[in-house]
C-alpha positions in Angstrom: 113.8 104.8 113.9 116.2 102.2 112.8 119.8 102.7 112.1 122.2 100.6 109.8 125.9 100.9 109.4 127.7 100.7 106.1 130.6 98.2 105.9 133.9 98.9 104.1 132.4 96.9 101.2 129.4 99.2 101.0 127.1 96.6 102.5 124.4 97.2 105.1 122.3 94.9 107.3 118.6 95.8 107.0 117.2 95.9 110.6 114.8 93.1 111.4 111.9 95.5 112.0 112.3 96.9 108.5 112.7 93.5 106.9 109.4 92.5 108.6 107.6 95.7 107.4 108.8 95.1 103.8 108.2 91.4 103.9 111.8 90.7 103.1 113.5 87.3 103.5 116.9 86.0 102.7 117.7 86.3 99.0 115.1 89.0 98.3 116.1 92.1 96.4 115.4 95.7 97.6 114.8 98.6 95.3 116.1 102.1 96.0 114.5 105.2 94.3 114.3 108.9 94.9 111.0 110.7 95.2 110.2 114.2 94.1 111.3 115.6 97.5 114.7 114.0 97.1 114.0 111.4 99.8 115.4 107.9 99.1 112.7 105.2 99.3 113.6 101.6 100.0 111.0 98.9 99.0 110.7 95.2 98.3 111.6 94.8 94.6 109.2 91.9 94.1 106.3 93.8 95.7 107.1 96.8 93.5 107.1 94.6 90.4 103.8 93.2 91.3 102.3 96.6 91.9 103.6 97.8 88.5 102.1 94.7 86.8 98.8 95.3 88.5 98.8 98.9 87.4 99.6 98.0 83.8 96.9 95.3 83.7 94.3 97.5 85.4 91.0 97.3 83.5 92.2 94.5 81.2 89.6 92.0 82.5 86.8 94.4 81.8 88.1 95.2 78.3 87.9 91.5 77.4 84.5 91.0 79.1 85.5 89.2 82.3 83.4 90.3 85.2 83.0 87.2 87.4 84.8 84.0 88.5 82.6 82.1 86.1 84.0 84.2 83.2 87.5 83.4 84.4 86.8 79.7 84.6 85.2 79.7 81.1 88.3 81.4 79.7 90.6 78.9 81.4 88.5 76.0 80.1 88.6 77.5 76.6 92.3 77.9 76.6 92.9 74.5 78.3 90.5 72.4 76.2 90.0 74.5 73.1 86.7 75.9 71.8 83.8 73.4 72.1 
């Protein structure tokens, strides 16, 4: 268990163990949200944004016919050099 104290300005210092677990470094932002049980969850905002993007894009490659690294390279080449 880790404990943090709130300053008179409402600031806290996130304990080093928690920063390590969340992959936080100086300048990162943290996200607070409440789950269905009423618990407050703290997470790395960047990691959460990446997870949301991955969820939103899930299945997109299959929808446009990309199933291998060769397909990805062909698409990159097409975009980079135009259709040949």
